[in-house]
Structure formats: structure tokens, C-alpha cells
BAMILO-44525 format. One record per residue: x, y, z of N, C-alpha, C in turn; chain; residue number from 1. Coordinates in steps of 0.02 Angstrom, whole numbers, always signed. Example, Ala and Ser with C-alpha at 12.3 -4.5 7.8 and 13.67 -1.06 7.14 Angstrom:
NODE  n.east  n.north    n.up  ca.east  ca.north   ca.up  c.east  c.north    c.up  ch    i
NODE    +660     -284    +390     +615      -225    +390    +660     -165    +390   A    1
NODE    +642     -112    +354     +684       -53    +357    +645       +2    +394   A    2
# end
This chain:
NODE  n.east  n.north    n.up  ca.east  ca.north   ca.up  c.east  c.north    c.up  ch    i
NODE     +42      -61      +0       +0        +0      +0     +43      +63      +0   A    1
NODE     +95      +60     +39     +141      +117     +41    +174     +128     -26   A    2
NODE    +189      +72     -59     +220       +79    -124    +173     +110    -174   A    3
NODE    +107      +94    -166      +57      +123    -211     +52     +198    -202   A    4
NODE     +50     +220    -138      +47      +292    -124    +110     +328    -150   A    5
NODE    +167     +294    -144     +230      +323    -167    +230     +333    -242   A    6
NODE    +203     +283    -277     +201      +287    -350    +154     +343    -372   A    7
NODE     +96     +350    -338      +48      +403    -355     +78     +472    -343   A    8
NODE    +112     +480    -286     +143      +545    -270    +196     +563    -321   A    9
NODE    +236     +512    -341     +289      +524    -389    +261     +545    -457   A   10
NODE    +206     +513    -477     +175      +529    -542    +146     +599    -541   A   11
NODE    +116     +619    -485      +87      +687    -480    +144     +739    -482   A   12
NODE    +200     +725    -448     +257      +771    -446    +286     +780    -516   A   13
NODE    +296     +722    -550     +324      +726    -617    +277     +763    -663   A   14
NODE    +211     +753    -656     +162      +787    -698    +165     +862    -686   A   15
NODE    +172     +883    -625     +174      +955    -609    +238     +987    -636   A   16
NODE    +294     +950    -628     +357      +979    -651    +361     +982    -726   A   17
NODE    +323     +938    -761     +324      +939    -834    +283     +996    -863   A   18
NODE    +239    +1023    -821     +199     +1080    -845    +242    +1143    -847   A   19
NODE    +250    +1169    -906     +290     +1230    -914    +245    +1291    -908   A   20
NODE    +260    +1331    -862     +219     +1392    -853    +231    +1440    -910   A   21
NODE    +178    +1462    -940     +183     +1507    -998    +209    +1575    -976   A   22
NODE    +259    +1598   -1012     +289     +1662    -995    +243    +1719   -1014   A   23
NODE    +234    +1769    -970     +190     +1825    -988    +220    +1867   -1044   A   24
NODE    +176    +1903   -1080     +198     +1947   -1134    +221    +2013   -1104   A   25
NODE    +287    +2022   -1104     +316     +2080   -1072    +340    +2132   -1123   A   26
NODE    +336    +2194   -1104     +358     +2249   -1147    +387    +2306   -1105   A   27
NODE    +393    +2364   -1136     +423     +2421   -1102    +380    +2484   -1113   A   28
NODE    +384    +2527   -1063     +356     +2595   -1071    +405    +2637   -1111   A   29
NODE    +382    +2668   -1164     +425     +2707   -1207    +396    +2777   -1217   A   30
NODE    +440    +2823   -1236     +419     +2891   -1255    +460    +2914   -1314   A   31
NODE    +430    +2957   -1354     +468     +2986   -1410    +524    +3030   -1382   A   32
NODE    +582    +3027   -1413     +639     +3065   -1390    +653    +3124   -1436   A   33
NODE    +683    +3175   -1408     +704     +3234   -1446    +774    +3254   -1424   A   34
NODE    +814    +3275   -1472     +884     +3293   -1458    +895    +3366   -1479   A   35
NODE    +927    +3404   -1436     +944     +3474   -1451   +1018    +3476   -1468   A   36
NODE   +1035    +3498   -1529    +1104     +3499   -1552   +1125    +3571   -1568   A   37
NODE   +1190    +3580   -1575    +1217     +3646   -1593   +1224    +3650   -1669   A   38
NODE   +1215    +3711   -1696    +1225     +3722   -1768   +1292    +3755   -1782   A   39
NODE   +1319    +3789   -1733    +1385     +3820   -1740   +1428    +3800   -1680   A   40
NODE   +1494    +3793   -1689    +1536     +3773   -1633   +1544    +3830   -1582   A   41
NODE   +1549    +3811   -1519    +1559     +3861   -1466   +1566    +3827   -1399   A   42
NODE   +1588    +3865   -1349    +1594     +3839   -1281   +1530    +3850   -1242   A   43
NODE   +1515    +3803   -1198    +1456     +3810   -1155   +1469    +3866   -1105   A   44
NODE   +1429    +3918   -1108    +1437     +3975   -1062   +1392    +3968   -1001   A   45
NODE   +1329    +3950   -1012    +1282     +3943    -957   +1234    +3886    -972   A   46
NODE   +1213    +3850    -920    +1161     +3798    -926   +1107    +3815    -875   A   47
NODE   +1045    +3816    -899     +990     +3838    -856    +945    +3782    -831   A   48
NODE    +958    +3720    -851     +915     +3664    -830    +958    +3609    -801   A   49
NODE    +925    +3561    -769     +958     +3502    -742    +922    +3440    -767   A   50
NODE    +956    +3384    -763     +925     +3322    -785    +863    +3307    -743   A   51
NODE    +809    +3289    -777     +746     +3277    -743    +698    +3336    -745   A   52
NODE    +722    +3395    -764     +678     +3454    -767    +629    +3448    -825   A   53
NODE    +570    +3476    -815     +522     +3482    -870    +524    +3553    -897   A   54
NODE    +531    +3560    -962     +536     +3625    -993    +483    +3632   -1047   A   55
NODE    +465    +3694   -1061     +415     +3709   -1112    +449    +3730   -1177   A   56
NODE    +413    +3723   -1231     +439     +3744   -1297    +457    +3818   -1295   A   57
NODE    +518    +3835   -1317     +541     +3904   -1317    +584    +3922   -1258   A   58
NODE    +587    +3879   -1207     +631     +3893   -1149    +704    +3890   -1170   A   59
NODE    +745    +3933   -1141     +817     +3932   -1155    +850    +3879   -1111   A   60
NODE    +883    +3831   -1143     +915     +3778   -1106    +987    +3795   -1088   A   61
NODE   +1023    +3829   -1135    +1093     +3846   -1123   +1113    +3903   -1170   A   62
NODE   +1170    +3934   -1155    +1198     +3987   -1198   +1269    +3968   -1215   A   63
NODE   +1286    +3976   -1279    +1354     +3963   -1302   +1394    +4028   -1306   A   64
NODE   +1458    +4023   -1296    +1504     +4079   -1306   +1537    +4069   -1374   A   65
NODE   +1524    +4117   -1421    +1551     +4112   -1489   +1585    +4178   -1506   A   66
NODE   +1648    +4189   -1487    +1681     +4254   -1500   +1687    +4269   -1575   A   67
NODE   +1694    +4217   -1617    +1701     +4229   -1688   +1640    +4263   -1717   A   68
NODE   +1581    +4246   -1692    +1520     +4277   -1717   +1518    +4351   -1699   A   69
NODE   +1540    +4368   -1638    +1540     +4438   -1617   +1587    +4479   -1662   A   70
NODE   +1646    +4450   -1679    +1693     +4486   -1723   +1663    +4495   -1793   A   71
NODE   +1633    +4442   -1819    +1602     +4447   -1885   +1544    +4496   -1886   A   72
NODE   +1509    +4502   -1830    +1453     +4549   -1827   +1479    +4621   -1834   A   73
NODE   +1534    +4638   -1800    +1562     +4706   -1805   +1584    +4720   -1877   A   74
NODE   +1616    +4671   -1909    +1638     +4681   -1978   +1579    +4690   -2025   A   75
NODE   +1528    +4649   -2016    +1470     +4652   -2061   +1433    +4718   -2053   A   76
NODE   +1425    +4741   -1992    +1389     +4804   -1981   +1430    +4864   -2007   A   77
NODE   +1497    +4861   -2002    +1538     +4914   -2030   +1534    +4915   -2106   A   78
NODE   +1534    +4857   -2138    +1527     +4853   -2211   +1458    +4879   -2232   A   79
NODE   +1407    +4864   -2194    +1340     +4889   -2211   +1336    +4965   -2206   A   80
NODE   +1367    +4993   -2155    +1366     +5066   -2147   +1401    +5099   -2206   A   81
NODE   +1458    +5072   -2228    +1494     +5099   -2285   +1454    +5093   -2349   A   82
NODE   +1425    +5034   -2361    +1386     +5023   -2422   +1323    +5067   -2423   A   83
NODE   +1294    +5078   -2366    +1234     +5120   -2362   +1252    +5193   -2380   A   84
NODE   +1310    +5216   -2356    +1332     +5284   -2371   +1346    +5291   -2446   A   85
NODE   +1378    +5241   -2476    +1392     +5243   -2547   +1328    +5245   -2588   A   86
NODE   +1280    +5206   -2568    +1216     +5205   -2605   +1180    +5272   -2598   A   87
NODE   +1178    +5300   -2538    +1144     +5365   -2529   +1179    +5419   -2570   A   88
NODE   +1245    +5418   -2573    +1281     +5468   -2611   +1266    +5460   -2686   A   89
NODE   +1260    +5398   -2709    +1244     +5387   -2779   +1175    +5410   -2797   A   90
NODE   +1128    +5403   -2751    +1058     +5422   -2765   +1048    +5498   -2757   A   91
NODE   +1074    +5525   -2702    +1061     +5596   -2687   +1106    +5643   -2726   A   92
NODE   +1164    +5619   -2748    +1210     +5662   -2784   +1256    +5700   -2738   A   93
NODE   +1279    +5760   -2762    +1328     +5799   -2725   +1298    +5831   -2663   A   94
NODE   +1342    +5849   -2617    +1321     +5883   -2556   +1305    +5957   -2571   A   95
NODE   +1279    +5991   -2522    +1261     +6062   -2530   +1324    +6104   -2545   A   96
NODE   +1379    +6089   -2510    +1441     +6125   -2522   +1468    +6113   -2592   A   97
NODE   +1464    +6050   -2615    +1487     +6035   -2683   +1444    +6070   -2735   A   98
NODE   +1379    +6075   -2722    +1335     +6109   -2769   +1351    +6184   -2774   A   99
NODE   +1368    +6214   -2717    +1387     +6285   -2717   +1451    +6296   -2757   A  100
NODE   +1500    +6250   -2749    +1562     +6256   -2787   +1549    +6249   -2862   A  101
NODE   +1507    +6201   -2880    +1492     +6191   -2951   +1454    +6250   -2980   A  102
NODE   +1409    +6279   -2941    +1371     +6337   -2965   +1417    +6397   -2978   A  103
NODE   +1466    +6406   -2933    +1515     +6460   -2944   +1556    +6448   -3006   A  104
NODE   +1572    +6385   -3018    +1611     +6367   -3078   +1570    +6381   -3141   A  105
NODE   +1505    +6363   -3139    +1461     +6375   -3197   +1454    +6450   -3210   A  106
NODE   +1445    +6489   -3156    +1437     +6561   -3164   +1500    +6592   -3194   A  107
NODE   +1559    +6571   -3171    +1621     +6598   -3197   +1630    +6581   -3271   A  108
NODE   +1617    +6520   -3291    +1624     +6499   -3361   +1571    +6533   -3405   A  109
NODE   +1513    +6548   -3375    +1462     +6583   -3413   +1486    +6654   -3431   A  110
NODE   +1518    +6688   -3382    +1543     +6755   -3394   +1597    +6753   -3450   A  111
NODE   +1641    +6703   -3447    +1693     +6697   -3499   +1661    +6684   -3567   A  112
NODE   +1610    +6642   -3568    +1577     +6625   -3631   +1543    +6687   -3661   A  113
NODE   +1507    +6725   -3619    +1471     +6784   -3644   +1521    +6838   -3668   A  114
NODE   +1577    +6845   -3632    +1628     +6893   -3653   +1657    +6873   -3721   A  115
NODE   +1673    +6808   -3727    +1700     +6783   -3791   +1649    +6792   -3847   A  116
NODE   +1585    +6783   -3832    +1533     +6791   -3883   +1529    +6863   -3907   A  117
NODE   +1533    +6909   -3860    +1531     +6980   -3879   +1593    +6999   -3920   A  118
NODE   +1650    +6971   -3899    +1712     +6988   -3934   +1710    +6963   -4006   A  119
NODE   +1686    +6903   -4016    +1684     +6877   -4084   +1635    +6915   -4127   A  120
NODE   +1581    +6941   -4094    +1533     +6982   -4131   +1564    +7047   -4157   A  121
NODE   +1605    +7079   -4116    +1638     +7142   -4135   +1688    +7129   -4191   A  122
NODE   +1726    +7073   -4183    +1778     +7058   -4232   +1749    +7040   -4300   A  123
NODE   +1688    +7012   -4300    +1656     +6996   -4365   +1645    +7060   -4406   A  124
NODE   +1624    +7114   -4372    +1612     +7179   -4406   +1678    +7207   -4432   A  125
NODE   +1730    +7204   -4390    +1795     +7231   -4409   +1825    +7190   -4467   A  126
NODE   +1813    +7123   -4465    +1841     +7081   -4518   +1808    +7096   -4585   A  127
NODE   +1742    +7111   -4583    +1707     +7127   -4645   +1734    +7192   -4676   A  128
NODE   +1755    +7238   -4633    +1783     +7301   -4658   +1858    +7297   -4669   A  129
NODE   +1886    +7237   -4661    +1957     +7226   -4671   +2000    +7267   -4624   A  130
NODE   +1974    +7277   -4564    +2012     +7317   -4515   +2057    +7273   -4471   A  131
NODE   +2046    +7208   -4472    +2088     +7161   -4434   +2106    +7103   -4480   A  132
NODE   +2163    +7070   -4467    +2182     +7013   -4508   +2140    +6952   -4490   A  133
NODE   +2136    +6904   -4537    +2097     +6842   -4526   +2125    +6803   -4468   A  134
NODE   +2191    +6805   -4458    +2223     +6767   -4404   +2197    +6790   -4336   A  135
NODE   +2190    +6854   -4329    +2165     +6881   -4265   +2094    +6857   -4251   A  136
NODE   +2054    +6856   -4303    +1985     +6834   -4295   +1983    +6759   -4278   A  137
NODE   +2024    +6719   -4312    +2024     +6647   -4299   +2046    +6631   -4228   A  138
NODE   +2095    +6667   -4202    +2117     +6656   -4133   +2062    +6671   -4083   A  139
NODE   +2027    +6726   -4095    +1972     +6745   -4050   +1915    +6695   -4055   A  140
NODE   +1902    +6671   -4116    +1847     +6623   -4125   +1863    +6557   -4089   A  141
NODE   +1926    +6536   -4090    +1946     +6475   -4055   +1935    +6483   -3979   A  142
NODE   +1953    +6542   -3953    +1940     +6554   -3881   +1866    +6553   -3865   A  143
NODE   +1827    +6581   -3912    +1754     +6582   -3903   +1726    +6510   -3899   A  144
NODE   +1749    +6467   -3945    +1725     +6397   -3945   +1747    +6361   -3882   A  145
NODE   +1808    +6374   -3858    +1832     +6343   -3797   +1791    +6363   -3737   A  146
NODE   +1775    +6430   -3732    +1734     +6455   -3676   +1664    +6425   -3679   A  147
NODE   +1637    +6418   -3739    +1571     +6390   -3747   +1569    +6316   -3724   A  148
NODE   +1619    +6277   -3745    +1621     +6207   -3727   +1630    +6197   -3652   A  149
NODE   +1672    +6237   -3621    +1683     +6232   -3549   +1619    +6249   -3511   A  150
NODE   +1583    +6300   -3536    +1520     +6319   -3504   +1469    +6263   -3509   A  151
NODE   +1463    +6231   -3568    +1416     +6176   -3577   +1435    +6116   -3533   A  152
NODE   +1500    +6103   -3528    +1523     +6047   -3486   +1507    +6060   -3413   A  153
NODE   +1516    +6121   -3391    +1500     +6138   -3321   +1426    +6132   -3307   A  154
NODE   +1384    +6151   -3356    +1312     +6144   -3347   +1293    +6069   -3341   A  155
NODE   +1323    +6026   -3382    +1309     +5954   -3378   +1332    +5925   -3312   A  156
NODE   +1390    +5947   -3288    +1416     +5924   -3223   +1369    +5944   -3167   A  157
NODE   +1342    +6005   -3171    +1295     +6029   -3121   +1230    +5989   -3121   A  158
NODE   +1206    +5973   -3181    +1144     +5934   -3186   +1153    +5863   -3158   A  159
NODE   +1211    +5834   -3172    +1225     +5767   -3146   +1231    +5767   -3071   A  160
NODE   +1262    +5819   -3043    +1271     +5824   -2970   +1203    +5830   -2936   A  161
NODE   +1158    +5868   -2967    +1092     +5877   -2937   +1049    +5814   -2944   A  162
NODE   +1056    +5778   -2999    +1015     +5719   -3011   +1043    +5654   -2984   A  163
NODE   +1104    +5654   -2957    +1135     +5593   -2932   +1176    +5560   -2986   A  164
NODE   +1206    +5502   -2966    +1248     +5466   -3012   +1206    +5432   -3066   A  165
NODE   +1237    +5409   -3118    +1203     +5375   -3172   +1170    +5312   -3144   A  166
NODE   +1121    +5286   -3181    +1081     +5230   -3157   +1124    +5168   -3143   A  167
NODE   +1172    +5154   -3187    +1215     +5095   -3177   +1254    +5100   -3112   A  168
NODE   +1277    +5161   -3096    +1315     +5169   -3033   +1269    +5160   -2973   A  169
NODE   +1207    +5184   -2979    +1160     +5175   -2924   +1144    +5101   -2913   A  170
NODE   +1135    +5063   -2969    +1121     +4992   -2963   +1180    +4955   -2931   A  171
NODE   +1241    +4975   -2951    +1300     +4943   -2922   +1304    +4958   -2846   A  172
NODE   +1290    +5020   -2827    +1292     +5037   -2756   +1237    +5000   -2718   A  173
NODE   +1178    +4992   -2750    +1123     +4956   -2717   +1142    +4882   -2707   A  174
NODE   +1176    +4853   -2757    +1198     +4783   -2750   +1246    +4774   -2692   A  175
NODE   +1293    +4821   -2684    +1340     +4817   -2629   +1304    +4824   -2562   A  176
NODE   +1253    +4867   -2560    +1215     +4875   -2499   +1177    +4811   -2481   A  177
NODE   +1145    +4780   -2531    +1108     +4718   -2519   +1154    +4661   -2498   A  178
NODE   +1214    +4660   -2527    +1263     +4609   -2507   +1283    +4619   -2434   A  179
NODE   +1293    +4681   -2414    +1310     +4695   -2344   +1252    +4677   -2297   A  180
NODE   +1190    +4690   -2320    +1132     +4671   -2280   +1129    +4595   -2271   A  181
NODE   +1145    +4558   -2324    +1145     +4485   -2319   +1197    +4461   -2270   A  182
NODE   +1255    +4493   -2269    +1307     +4473   -2221   +1284    +4486   -2149   A  183
NODE   +1250    +4542   -2138    +1225     +4558   -2071   +1172    +4507   -2051   A  184
NODE   +1127    +4490   -2097    +1075     +4440   -2082   +1105    +4373   -2065   A  185
NODE   +1157    +4354   -2101    +1191     +4290   -2088   +1221    +4290   -2018   A  186
NODE   +1252    +4346   -1999    +1281     +4350   -1933   +1227    +4349   -1879   A  187
NODE   +1171    +4383   -1892    +1115     +4383   -1844   +1089    +4313   -1833   A  188
NODE   +1083    +4274   -1886    +1061     +4205   -1880   +1110    +4165   -1838   A  189
NODE   +1175    +4174   -1852    +1227     +4138   -1814   +1226    +4159   -1740   A  190
NODE   +1212    +4224   -1728    +1210     +4248   -1659   +1153    +4216   -1620   A  191
NODE   +1096    +4204   -1654    +1039     +4172   -1620   +1055    +4100   -1601   A  192
NODE   +1102    +4069   -1638    +1119     +4000   -1623   +1158    +3995   -1557   A  193
NODE   +1177    +4051   -1528    +1208     +4049   -1462   +1159    +4023   -1409   A  194
NODE   +1095    +4030   -1423    +1043     +4011   -1375   +1014    +3943   -1395   A  195
NODE   +1022    +3893   -1352     +993     +3827   -1364    +923    +3827   -1335   A  196
NODE    +873    +3820   -1379     +803     +3827   -1360    +768    +3759   -1362   A  197
NODE    +724    +3747   -1314     +684     +3685   -1313    +635    +3686   -1371   A  198
NODE    +637    +3636   -1416     +592     +3636   -1473    +520    +3618   -1456   A  199
NODE    +510    +3580   -1402     +443     +3559   -1382    +443    +3553   -1306   A  200
NODE    +382    +3544   -1278     +377     +3527   -1207    +410    +3460   -1196   A  201
NODE    +457    +3456   -1150     +496     +3394   -1143    +525    +3388   -1073   A  202
NODE    +543    +3327   -1055     +579     +3314    -993    +652    +3302   -1011   A  203
NODE    +697    +3339    -980     +768     +3332    -994    +794    +3267    -965   A  204
NODE    +819    +3223   -1007     +844     +3158    -985    +919    +3162    -970   A  205
NODE    +958    +3185   -1019    +1031     +3188   -1010   +1058    +3254   -1035   A  206
NODE   +1111    +3277   -1002    +1149     +3336   -1024   +1220    +3312   -1036   A  207
NODE   +1243    +3317   -1098    +1305     +3285   -1118   +1368    +3327   -1109   A  208
NODE   +1360    +3393   -1098    +1418     +3436   -1088   +1407    +3480   -1026   A  209
NODE   +1462    +3506   -1001    +1459     +3550    -943   +1487    +3619    -962   A  210
NODE   +1478    +3668    -918    +1501     +3736    -931   +1576    +3736    -944   A  211
NODE   +1596    +3770    -998    +1667     +3775   -1015   +1689    +3725   -1067   A  212
NODE   +1649    +3673   -1079    +1668     +3623   -1129   +1649    +3646   -1198   A  213
NODE   +1687    +3622   -1248    +1677     +3642   -1317   +1626    +3597   -1350   A  214
NODE   +1577    +3629   -1384    +1526     +3592   -1422   +1538    +3605   -1496   A  215
NODE   +1550    +3553   -1533    +1559     +3559   -1605   +1490    +3562   -1639   A  216
NODE   +1489    +3585   -1701    +1426     +3590   -1738   +1395    +3520   -1745   A  217
NODE   +1330    +3516   -1729    +1294     +3453   -1733   +1300    +3409   -1672   A  218
NODE   +1334    +3432   -1620    +1342     +3391   -1560   +1278    +3392   -1518   A  219
NODE   +1253    +3333   -1496    +1192     +3332   -1455   +1206    +3354   -1384   A  220
NODE   +1180    +3411   -1365    +1191     +3437   -1297   +1140    +3410   -1248   A  221
NODE   +1076    +3408   -1269    +1022     +3386   -1224    +983    +3331   -1258   A  222
NODE    +964    +3280   -1219     +917     +3228   -1241    +858    +3230   -1194   A  223
NODE    +799    +3222   -1222     +739     +3225   -1180    +683    +3183   -1207   A  224
NODE    +631    +3174   -1166     +572     +3137   -1184    +513    +3185   -1192   A  225
NODE    +470    +3171   -1239     +407     +3208   -1246    +355    +3175   -1202   A  226
NODE    +334    +3210   -1150     +291     +3179   -1099    +224    +3156   -1125   A  227
NODE    +198    +3189   -1176     +132     +3170   -1202    +136    +3116   -1255   A  228
NODE    +194    +3084   -1263     +202     +3034   -1315    +212    +2964   -1287   A  229
NODE    +186    +2950   -1227     +195     +2884   -1195    +162    +2830   -1237   A  230
NODE    +199    +2775   -1246     +170     +2716   -1279    +202    +2654   -1251   A  231
NODE    +173    +2596   -1266     +198     +2531   -1243    +223    +2492   -1304   A  232
NODE    +281    +2461   -1297     +309     +2422   -1351    +319    +2349   -1329   A  233
NODE    +292    +2303   -1370     +298     +2232   -1357    +326    +2197   -1418   A  234
NODE    +364    +2142   -1406     +390     +2101   -1460    +361    +2031   -1452   A  235
NODE    +325    +2007   -1505     +289     +1944   -1501    +305    +1899   -1560   A  236
NODE    +309    +1833   -1548     +315     +1787   -1605    +247    +1778   -1639   A  237
NODE    +248    +1749   -1698     +187     +1743   -1737    +134    +1698   -1705   A  238
NODE    +154    +1651   -1663     +104     +1607   -1633     +64    +1641   -1577   A  239
NODE     +84    +1703   -1559      +47     +1740   -1507     +13    +1803   -1534   A  240
NODE     +20    +1813   -1600       -6     +1875   -1628     -77    +1868   -1652   A  241
NODE    -102    +1806   -1657     -167     +1795   -1688    -225    +1830   -1654   A  242
NODE    -224    +1834   -1588     -280     +1864   -1552    -279    +1941   -1552   A  243
NODE    -224    +1969   -1577     -216     +2042   -1574    -226    +2072   -1643   A  244
NODE    -263    +2127   -1645     -277     +2161   -1708    -267    +2236   -1699   A  245
NODE    -248    +2268   -1754     -240     +2340   -1754    -306    +2374   -1735   A  246
NODE    -300    +2427   -1694     -356     +2465   -1667    -393    +2428   -1612   A  247
NODE    -370    +2368   -1594     -400     +2333   -1539    -379    +2362   -1472   A  248
NODE    -422    +2355   -1421     -408     +2381   -1354    -392    +2322   -1308   A  249
NODE    -336    +2326   -1273     -314     +2273   -1228    -298    +2304   -1160   A  250
NODE    -280    +2261   -1114     -263     +2283   -1046    -189    +2271   -1034   A  251
NODE    -156    +2321   -1006      -85     +2313    -988     -78    +2322    -913   A  252
NODE     -29    +2288    -886      -16     +2289    -813     +51    +2322    -800   A  253
NODE     +53    +2365    -749     +114     +2400    -730    +139    +2370    -664   A  254
NODE    +186    +2322    -666     +207     +2288    -605    +235    +2335    -552   A  255
NODE    +275    +2385    -571     +308     +2426    -520    +259    +2473    -484   A  256
NODE    +199    +2480    -511     +147     +2520    -478     +94    +2475    -446   A  257
NODE    +119    +2425    -410      +74     +2377    -376     +26    +2344    -425   A  258
NODE     +53    +2328    -485      +16     +2292    -536     -47    +2330    -559   A  259
NODE     -40    +2396    -561      -96     +2436    -587    -110    +2417    -660   A  260
NODE    -173    +2419    -680     -193     +2402    -748    -225    +2461    -782   A  261
NODE    -214    +2466    -848     -245     +2519    -886    -258    +2495    -957   A  262
NODE    -305    +2527    -990     -324     +2509   -1058    -277    +2543   -1108   A  263
NODE    -262    +2506   -1161     -219     +2533   -1214    -244    +2510   -1281   A  264
NODE    -233    +2550   -1332     -256     +2535   -1400    -196    +2516   -1444   A  265
NODE    -203    +2463   -1483     -150     +2442   -1529    -152    +2486   -1591   A  266
NODE     -98    +2524   -1603      -98     +2569   -1661     -55    +2543   -1718   A  267
NODE     -11    +2494   -1705      +29     +2466   -1760     +54    +2397   -1742   A  268
NODE     +56    +2353   -1793      +85     +2287   -1788    +135    +2281   -1845   A  269
NODE    +198    +2279   -1829     +250     +2283   -1881    +296    +2222   -1876   A  270
NODE    +307    +2189   -1934     +353     +2133   -1937    +425    +2158   -1932   A  271
NODE    +464    +2124   -1890     +534     +2142   -1882    +577    +2106   -1935   A  272
NODE    +636    +2131   -1945     +680     +2104   -1997    +701    +2032   -1980   A  273
NODE    +710    +1993   -2033     +736     +1925   -2026    +810    +1925   -2045   A  274
NODE    +845    +1870   -2027     +916     +1866   -2041    +930    +1800   -2077   A  275
NODE    +946    +1805   -2142     +958     +1746   -2184    +895    +1702   -2181   A  276
NODE    +903    +1639   -2161     +845     +1595   -2156    +818    +1590   -2086   A  277
NODE    +843    +1634   -2042     +819     +1636   -1973    +770    +1694   -1966   A  278
NODE    +708    +1679   -1951     +658     +1731   -1948    +665    +1773   -1885   A  279
NODE    +691    +1742   -1831     +695     +1778   -1767    +767    +1780   -1743   A  280
NODE    +788    +1839   -1722     +853     +1847   -1690    +848    +1846   -1615   A  281
NODE    +788    +1832   -1588     +776     +1832   -1516    +783    +1762   -1489   A  282
NODE    +827    +1750   -1440     +840     +1682   -1415    +779    +1650   -1381   A  283
NODE    +732    +1690   -1358     +674     +1662   -1323    +621    +1634   -1370   A  284
NODE    +628    +1648   -1435     +577     +1628   -1483    +604    +1574   -1529   A  285
NODE    +558    +1537   -1559     +576     +1487   -1609    +609    +1523   -1668   A  286
NODE    +668    +1501   -1689     +703     +1535   -1744    +664    +1539   -1809   A  287
NODE    +616    +1494   -1819     +579     +1493   -1881    +514    +1534   -1878   A  288
NODE    +500    +1563   -1822     +440     +1604   -1815    +456    +1678   -1829   A  289
NODE    +413    +1709   -1869     +421     +1781   -1880    +405    +1818   -1815   A  290
NODE    +437    +1874   -1806     +429     +1914   -1745    +399    +1981   -1763   A  291
NODE    +352    +2004   -1722     +316     +2066   -1735    +324    +2114   -1676   A  292
NODE    +324    +2178   -1692     +327     +2230   -1641    +259    +2264   -1636   A  293
NODE    +233    +2267   -1576     +169     +2300   -1564    +180    +2367   -1531   A  294
NODE    +144    +2416   -1553     +146     +2482   -1522     +76    +2499   -1498   A  295
NODE     +71    +2513   -1433       +6     +2528   -1402      +9    +2597   -1370   A  296
NODE     -46    +2632   -1372      -49     +2697   -1338    -104    +2693   -1285   A  297
NODE     -92    +2721   -1226     -143     +2719   -1173    -204    +2760   -1193   A  298
NODE    -262    +2734   -1175     -323     +2771   -1190    -329    +2834   -1147   A  299
NODE    -305    +2831   -1086     -306     +2889   -1042    -235    +2917   -1039   A  300
NODE    -223    +2971   -1079     -156     +3000   -1083    -135    +3028   -1015   A  301
NODE    -181    +3060    -980     -164     +3090    -915    -142    +3038    -865   A  302
NODE    -172    +2979    -869     -154     +2925    -822     -84    +2899    -834   A  303
NODE     -60    +2906    -896       +6     +2877    -913     +63    +2927    -911   A  304
NODE     +49    +2990    -900     +102     +3041    -906    +157    +3034    -854   A  305
NODE    +141    +3003    -796     +191     +2997    -743    +227    +2929    -744   A  306
NODE    +212    +2887    -793     +246     +2823    -797    +320    +2833    -811   A  307
NODE    +362    +2793    -780     +434     +2797    -791    +453    +2762    -856   A  308
NODE    +493    +2796    -896     +515     +2768    -960    +559    +2707    -948   A  309
NODE    +551    +2657    -992     +590     +2595    -992    +570    +2546    -937   A  310
NODE    +515    +2560    -900     +493     +2513    -850    +453    +2456    -883   A  311
NODE    +446    +2400    -846     +415     +2340    -872    +338    +2347    -872   A  312
NODE    +307    +2322    -926     +234     +2316    -930    +217    +2247    -955   A  313
NODE    +159    +2222    -936     +137     +2155    -956     +72    +2162    -994   A  314
NODE     +68    +2127   -1051       +9     +2130   -1094     -37    +2072   -1077   A  315
NODE    -101    +2087   -1067     -153     +2037   -1056    -198    +2034   -1117   A  316
NODE    -189    +1984   -1159     -228     +1977   -1221    -282    +1924   -1208   A  317
NODE    -345    +1945   -1210     -400     +1899   -1199    -416    +1859   -1262   A  318
# end
């Protein structure tokens, strides 16, 4: 009889030990990440946040020290001031003092021209009466033509001074001014890059540099999570995917919060890459089974905002 009881106990023990407990479907709490990088090289001058802080879009996270930008700004603004003066001079023409000098020059040449005109008129009468030689008349006529041409040239110079430079010169001066404006705008853009701004509402996860350290262009200074982007990620073999469908609502369990449960919606089911003839690179799954990634979002966003990223979650698929 004792042997019979022993055999029954042994069979029950072996039966229990042969039962393999099914492993729960485990995943992770995830959030979308954002990285703040530098566009121009510079040293970290000030940092206004700490790891774990929550910041709003537009908040200043840090300030860079970029002496080269300050030097380029002075050069660009000096070039703009010079180009602006050149353009104004080309458009407005001569100054008031220059106009007075030109007017005096015109008046003086006018007097010489009128005197020469009167002289040639008198000599014409004398020449007709043969009272002067032809040579004398020709010399006076040459002086008359010279005075006339100088007077006309002075009038043209006066008109140009009052009307400004020729159109081609004005266009050239305008081009130089616009080029200087472009250089100033470029420097202004570079100067704004001294301020590292939060692109969205986010929680600062890591700060990769400290005050005084050099940040090269494109270096990630801050990494953070978007708090409103909480989702759950699970990896499942194909033999467990059948009961789950896109847009379906399931229940997930949060072990670290005393096994709290919440509803979540399946928003994507994506097949993961295979390797040669091995469908799964995961040691826990059959190598010949395809593996899928599930992405779920909590139905109550407010309930999930305080969940810790990368913590364990368990999927309950009915």
C-alpha cells in the first residue's frame, strides 16, 4: 500500500514539473525622444536646466560663447554702414557745399563765354571792313569755342550732381548695400544660435556637456522625452499574434505600480527584420517564427504621463 501511495505521489510530482508555465507577454514603457544639437561650434557658457527638469517649448536651455560671431558681426555692420553711405551718395548726388562750388564754376564759365561771344561779334564787323587780319579773328573764335564748350560741360556736371549718379552706378551701389545686408542677416542668424532653445515641451533626460566644454557643430547637448508621447512596445512571435488586431483595445499591467492596470489601443503591428533563413534573432523565440513589434498607446493619456520610461509592462490579451 505504501508503495502504491509512493508511485501516485511520484507521478503527480512529475506531472506538475512537466507543466511549463507560460511566460507572460512583457514589454516596455517608451516615449518619443528629442535631441537638441548645436548648429555652430562654441563653448558652453551657461546651462539653465538640470536632468529631470520639465521645460516648455521656447525655454532657453543653455547659452554658447562664440567670439568669432561677435567679431564677424562688427565687420558686417561696418561694411553695411559703408555700403549704405555709398548708395545714398549715388542716389542723392553731390552735397550742398559741392553744389555751391559747381554753381560758382558754372557762373564763372558763363561770364567767360558771354565775353568771348561779344568779342567775336565785334571782330566779325571789323573783319568785314578789313580792319583786322583773318588770323586775329580765328584766334578769338577759337577762344570763343573753348569758352562755350567749358560752359556747356560745367552745366552738364551741375545737372548730374543735382540728379545723382548715373543709373548703372546706383544699381551697383544698391547691389553692394544688399550684399552687406545679407552678411549682417547671416551674422544675426549665427548669433541666435548661441541660445539653445527647447523645441517642444519635454523632460530633460541627459545633459552631455558642462560649462566651459567645447561643443562642435551638430553635437547633441540635451536629450529629452516628450511627456505626451507615452506608448507601450511589445515584441511577439507569430504564434501569439493571432488574437491581437490593429485598433483593438487590450489591458496592460504595470508591475512597479502595484500591478496597476490600464487600457491601451493597438496602433501598429510591424514585422521585424529577418536574418538569412532565421526569422527571429531573439533567443526566447523559435528561430523559424516571424517576430512582430506591437505599439500601443494608453487610452487615458493623463493617467500615463507619470509612468517611468523603460519600466516593465505586461500585456493581457484575452
